[in-house]
C-alpha positions in Angstrom: -20.9 22.1 8.4 -21.4 19.9 5.4 -25.1 19.6 5.8 -25.3 23.5 5.8 -23.2 23.7 2.7 -25.2 20.9 0.8 -28.5 22.6 1.8 -27.2 26.1 0.5 -26.1 24.7 -2.8 -29.4 22.7 -3.2 -31.3 25.9 -2.5 -29.1 27.8 -4.9 -29.7 25.1 -7.5 -33.5 25.2 -7.0 -33.5 28.9 -7.2 -31.6 29.0 -10.4 -33.9 26.5 -11.9 -37.0 28.4 -10.9 -35.7 31.3 -12.9 -35.2 28.9 -15.8 -31.5 29.5 -16.0 -29.4 26.6 -17.3 -25.6 26.3 -17.5 -25.7 26.8 -21.2 -27.1 30.2 -20.5 -24.3 31.0 -18.2 -21.8 29.8 -20.8 -23.5 32.0 -23.5 -23.2 35.2 -21.3 -20.1 36.1 -23.6 -22.3 35.9 -26.8 -24.5 38.4 -24.9 -21.9 40.7 -24.0 -20.2 40.6 -27.5 -23.6 41.2 -29.0 -24.3 44.3 -26.7 -21.0 45.7 -27.8 -21.9 45.3 -31.4 -25.2 47.2 -30.6 -23.5 49.9 -28.9 -21.0 50.6 -31.7 -23.4 50.2 -34.7 -26.6 51.6 -33.1 -25.5 53.5 -30.0 -27.7 51.5 -28.0 -27.0 51.4 -24.1 -27.4 48.2 -22.2 -31.1 48.7 -21.3 -32.0 49.5 -24.8 -30.2 46.4 -26.0 -32.0 44.2 -23.4 -35.4 45.7 -24.5 -34.5 45.1 -28.1 -33.8 41.4 -27.5 -35.9 40.3 -24.5 -38.5 43.2 -23.9 -40.9 45.5 -25.7 -38.6 46.3 -28.8 -38.1 42.8 -29.7 -40.7 42.1 -32.3 -39.7 45.4 -34.1 -36.0 44.7 -33.8 -36.5 41.1 -35.2 -38.5 42.6 -38.2 -35.9 45.2 -39.1 -32.7 43.2 -38.6 -33.2 39.7 -40.3 -29.5 39.6 -41.1 -28.8 39.2 -37.4 -31.2 36.1 -37.1 -28.4 33.7 -36.4 -26.7 35.8 -33.9 -29.9 36.4 -32.0 -30.6 32.7 -31.7 -27.2 32.3 -30.1 -27.9 34.6 -27.3 -28.7 33.2 -23.8 -32.3 33.0 -22.3 -34.0 32.3 -25.6 -35.6 29.1 -24.8 -39.2 29.2 -24.0 -39.5 25.7 -22.0 -42.1 25.5 -19.3 -41.3 22.7 -17.0 -42.2 21.8 -13.4 -39.6 20.3 -11.1 -40.3 19.0 -7.7 -37.3 18.2 -5.8 -37.2 16.4 -2.5 -34.1 15.9 -0.4 -34.3 13.6 2.4 -31.5 13.2 4.8 -31.7 10.1 7.1 -30.1 9.2 10.4 -29.3 12.8 11.7 -29.6 12.8 15.5 -30.3 16.5 15.7 -33.7 15.9 14.1 -35.0 13.2 16.2 -37.7 14.4 18.5 -38.6 12.1 21.4 -42.4 12.6 21.6 -43.0 9.9 24.0 -41.4 11.9 26.9 -43.4 14.8 25.9 -46.8 13.0 26.1 -45.8 11.2 29.4 -44.9 14.6 31.2 -48.0 16.6 29.8 -50.8 16.7 32.5 -54.3 16.0 31.4 -56.4 19.2 31.6 -59.6 18.2 30.2 -62.7 16.3 31.5 -64.5 14.2 28.9 -68.2 13.2 29.5 -70.1 11.3 27.0 -72.8 13.4 25.0 -75.0 10.6 24.1 -76.9 7.9 25.7 -76.3 4.2 25.3 -79.4 2.8 23.6 -78.8 -0.7 25.0 -79.5 0.5 28.6 -82.9 1.7 27.9 -86.0 -0.5 27.4 -87.7 1.2 24.4 -84.6 0.8 22.2 -84.0 -3.0 22.9 -84.0 -5.3 19.9 -87.1 -7.4 19.5 -87.2 -10.7 21.3 -88.5 -14.1 20.4 -90.8 -15.3 23.3 
């Protein structure tokens, strides 16, 4: 049970990191909601237009027109442009459920092949003998 919980939490952590979502972004969600309410009251924007103005196609135009909101825009979550690669490896040792006994499988399997050499041994034929000192 504990192993399943650890693997689920590790998978969720890796998923969140692959979307480049940090804990600071989750904490700053209140800033996002507050700024969305501000846009709704002042400009009449719905949430999708707000997202487009801050994270989508309308971002450049909105930034040019509203320089006075620059400080508030920098405090919004998901504004970091960091690119990073993270390779995580989790190794869980000494779990009896993961041990596979390969020796028993090899011993019980029957040989179902016949091997015949496809080459001639050059030591057995006279023309291919090394030179001899007489």
